[in-house]
N, C-alpha and C positions, 0 to 999 in steps of 0.2 A: 379466472377458472384457475384456482390453486392448485400447483403438486407438491406437498408437501409431506413430511412423515405423518404428523399426528396432532391434531389441533386440540386434543386437549391439554396438549403441552403449553397454550398459548399465558396462565397465569405466572410461571414462571419466566416468561420471555417479558409480559408488561411488566413485570417488576425492574427485571435489567433494564428496560429503555427508560422507562422512570425515574431508575438514578440516574442514566443519561444525561435525562432534560437537566433533571437539577443541576447536573454541574457542566453543561453548556450554555451558560448564557448570551452568547452571540446567536448561535440558532434559535437557541427562544425569543430572542428580540429578533430574528427576519420570521418567525413561527406567527409573532404577534404582525407584522407589517406585510406578511403575506395574504394570512387571511382577513386583512382588509382590502386589500390590493385585488389580491387575485390574480398575478401576474402570467400564471399558467393554466386560468380559464381555457376549458377546451381543447387543451394539448396532454399529447400521452408520451411520458415519460418510460424510457426503459433501460435498466440501470441493473450493472452489473461488479460489485464491491464484495470485497470479501462480509458475508453476513450475518455480523452480530450486532450488538445491540446500538454501536453508536452509526452503524449505517443506517439501521433501522429510525433511528430518531431524523436521521437526513431524508428518508422517503417520505415518513409524518409530515415533515417540515415543506418540504414542495408536495404536497398532496393537500395540505392543508394552503397553500398558493394555488390552487386549484388545479392538477394535475393529476390525470389518470395513471398511475402510477403500476409500472410490469417490473418486478424485480427478481433475479436471481445471484445466484453468489460466483465469485471470482475464484475460488479455489475449495476442492470437495471436502478436505480436512480443516477450513475456517468454518463453513455453515453451520451457526448454531440452530437446530433444530425447535427451541422452544421458542427461538425469536422469531424465527420463521412463520410459526403458526401465531405469534401475537401479531403479528403484521396481516396475515390471511385473516385472522378473525375481526380485526380494523376494517375490514375492507376491500386491501390492498390485493393485488396480483402476484401472487410467489410462487415461483418453482426452482425451487431448491433442497437440497438436503444433506446430511454430514454424508461423507465415503461415499458419494456418490461414482458409479462408473466411467469410465471415460466417454461411453454410449448414454449413458442417465446424463451426464455433466452436458455433453452436445446438444441432446432432449430437450434438457431444461433451456439453452441459450435460445433456440430456435421457438420455441412456446416463448419465450419472452419477446423475442423481433419479429411475431407472428400478427402485430395488432397496430401494425401503421403507426410506430413511436416517429413522434416529431424532435425528442432531444436525446439524446445519446450520452451518459453518464457511464465510462465506462474506467477498469481498473486493471490494466495489460496488456488490452487491445484486442481481448477475443468476440466482443460484439463488434466492432468495427471489421473484423476481420471476417467475423461469420455474413454478415452485410454485404460485404463486398466479392463474394465467391460463392457460398452454395445459397441466400435471399436478396440476390439483387432485385427482386422484384419490389421489396422494402423500400429502397435507397430513396427512389421520387418524392418518400412523403417525410425524409430526415430533414431538418434545417439545420442543422449542425449539433456537436458532441464536446463533449470534456474528458479528456484523458488525465487521472491520479496521480501517474506512475512513472520515474524515467526510464523503466521498460516498455512501457505503453507509447510512450513520446519517443523512443529511438524506431520502434516496431511505425509510426505515424510519418517519423521523418523519411526514412526508407520509400513509404508508399509516395511521400509526395516528392520526392525526388524523383521517382519512376514514373510521375504525373498519374498515380492508379488512385488516389485519395479524391472522392466525388462530393464530400462534403466539409463545410470548417471546422475542425477540431481547435479547442482551446485548451493551451498548455496549463491544465492547472498546476502539475505538478513544478513549473517553474516559475510560481508565483514566491517572492519573498516571504509571504506570510504562511506558506506550503513548506517549501523545500527547509526553507533556514529553519524551522521549526520540528516539522514533522520530521524531516529525514533525520535531521541531528538527534532534538532529543527525547523525539519519538519511538523511532527504532533503536537509539540506545536503552532505553528504557525498559522498552516490551520487549527486545530480545533477550536479556539478561532474565527480567522475570520469565520469560518463557523454557530458557535453561536451566533456571533456579527450580523451577517449581516440578520441573521434570525429572531432576538427576538428583536430587536434593546434594549436593555433591560443594565441596568449598571450592571457591575461584581463589581466594587470597593466595600468594606463592606460587600457583601453576604461571604455563604460560599459555599466550591465547595469540594464537596467530588469525590474523584479519585480512579476511583478501579482499582488497579493493578500499581504496581511502579516500572515495565520494562523503557527500554528505553523510551518507547513511554508513557507510566505514568509518566515517570520525566521531561519530555515534555513539556506534559500537568498543571503539578503541578506548574511547573517553569513561564511557562505564565502566569496560572493564578492567582499567588503572585505578578507575573510584573503590572498585573491589579489593584493588590489590591483586593486580595480577601482571605480570610481567608479561609486556606485548610485541610480536613482531606483526608488520606490516607486509604484505606483498602489492606489486603494482605494477604496471604496464606503462605510467605516466612519472615519466621524471619529475615534473612537478611538483605533484601530489607525492613521488616519495620523498622529496626536500623538506616539503609540512611534516609529512610522517614522523622524519628526524627530528625536523626542529620543537616537534612536538615531545618527543623525550623517547621514542619508539625506533624498534632495531626495522630494518629493512631491509630485506635478501628473498631469492627467488622461489618461491612453493617447494623444488625440488631439496633444500636446505631447511626450511621450516618444517618443512615433515617431520624430521628426524626429533622437533626439540618441543612442538606442541602439545599438551595436554587438551587444550579446546581449539577447534576448529571452525570459524565463523564465515562462512562465502559472503558477499554481497557486492557481487560485482555486474550481474546483468549478463553475463554471457554464458556460454557454456564448457566442460569439461577444466575447470578449474581446479578441480582436485580429481587427479586422475588416476591411473590403477600404478605406475611407478612410485607415487604418491601415498598410497595407501602401504604396500609394501615397505616404506622405509618410517613408517609411524609406529610409536611406542605402541605398544601392550596398554590396552585400555583406554587410548587417545577416542575423544568425542568429536562427531562431527555433525553439523547443522548449517543452514543456510539459511539466509536474511534476505535472497533475491527473489523476484516475482519466480520465476519457475524453476521447478525441480530440476533444473539441467547442469545447476553447478559443480554440486557433485556428480561423478561420474556414474550415478549408482545403475546404471543398465549393466556396466564392466566390473562392479562391483558385486552386483548380484550374481552373473556369470562365474566369477574366478573363486566364489565362497566355499569354502569346504563343507559350510552348514552354516545356519542364519535361524535366528529366534527371538519372539519377544522377552528380553529381558527386564524390561518394567515396561507400563503403560507409554506408549509414544518412544518406544528406547526399543531401535533393534539391534544385535549383536551378529555380528560377522565374522566367521572364522577364518584367518588367510589362508593358503597355500603353506605360509611360515608358520602357522599356528598360533599368530597373534590374533589377538581380537580385537575390534575397533566396533565402536557404538554409532549408531546416524539415528539424531530425533527427526520426530514427525516424517517420516519416510524420505528424508530431504527434501520436503517443502518448506514455507515460510514458518521457521521456526517459533515468531512471534505469535502469529495465529493458528497454527496448527498444534503449537504445544503451550498455549495462554490464550487471551481475549485483546490481544493486541495493543496498539497504542494507548496512552491515557488520552480518557477524555478530553481533558480541557486542550488537549492537540488536536485530538481531532474535529472539534469545535471549530477553531482557526480553520483547519484543511475545508472541512465540510460547508464552512460558512463561504468560501473560496467558492468552491463545488454548486452552490446554490446560486451565488450572485454571478458565477459564469453561465450558470446556463440563462438566468434572466437576462441576461447580455443579450446571448445568443437569439431570443424569442425579442426581445425589443428593436435588434436590428436584423430581422428576418430577410432575407433577400438583398441586404445592403454589402454583405462580408464580401471581399472580392480574393481575398488570399483565403488557401484552405487550412493551413495550419498555423494558427495567429498565438500572439501573448496574453494572458490574462491583464486588461485595461489596468493600468495605472493606480485610476481613481478605486476601482474594487480593491485593490490590495491593501490601500490608504484606508479606505472604509474599514477594511477587517482589522486593521490595527488598532485605529480610534475606537472603537467598537471594543477592541479585546483591553485597550487601557482605561476605558472607561470603566469596563467591567471590573478591572482591579482596581478602582478610585486612583486611581496615577492621571498626573496633569504635566504638561509638556511647559519650557520656555514658548513664546512666539517673538520674529522678529518685528524690531521697531519701525516702523517708514523709513527712520534714518539709516537703521540695519540692511532692508529689504533696496536702497537707493545705492549705500554704497557696496551691495553683491552684485546690482543690476549696473554699475559706472562702469566704462572703459576706462578711465583712470586710476592712477591708486593712490 
């Protein structure tokens, strides 16, 4: 039973999904394989990922493998209603719509999880959290799950340390074919796509403050440099700070960077990264956005409290008048800017990430009841299979070791 805005929007969503399909050779090959082998026959999959065309195609690939799909979004501002309608028209169970309230969002998650799901595919951890709190009666049906994001794995790690995680979860984000490409190249491009299409302002010659220099932060900074910006990085990790310096960027605390930035991008996975004190130091017209999973990195609650007024300056841009009469602008309500203000990562990037998801879900089904750890790495053979499929799709061949080279590398004598 689907809960969507309007089934009549389906044709637009179908066109988007078909475009993705044409540009995702890995998922196409898995769809062919799954259609024949039916690895998910008789299994129910509950999925919560940003509900746009690339996610929709992953859902169709899993469905082709025999899965009964229950789908919701992982952020109210990233759900595309035409894509949700296209999935519902195709016979999948969809509970999501754009702009859902907090109560509606929870209701969508609850409905998605209320059908004895065997496999959980999560993005940020909301499904797993709900299962362990309000829907514990559903836990016995779960074989295991996969987590897409750094933020979700942070939440899972805390649960695992406390002995609260009740079923195996595969750390999809940590796979090489995920974080080395999705987090760096995908986030880097899609964040600036969201910023540029929303603001229509020049980046070249301006100062961009990137909060956090993990793989996502590296990608955001790299693309900002390519657009001609001057980059400041804020960090708490001394090693990452040295990396940023050696990559040619300035490093300083946020309270100093706040005075210099024209654009601010938070990508830390933490809360309160840009605070009231930082707002008050910013230039007139500073533009703020978040590329981390949850809308807590910019202290939006406090910003709304101190603002003398706020108004929509442009679609997806809210202006705030500060007590000092300066104006700052927040994109996409401080939610994930690449999805709240854009279409998310490029299709070719998500082709790799979602291939990891699909094969990790298959691994869980194949190893039902055999996994003893609750938080597990993506098997190396899955990572390598995705890498080899990707290279094959690009028409790229590699060297191989000769028997003499293998003997040399395996020898204890040099």
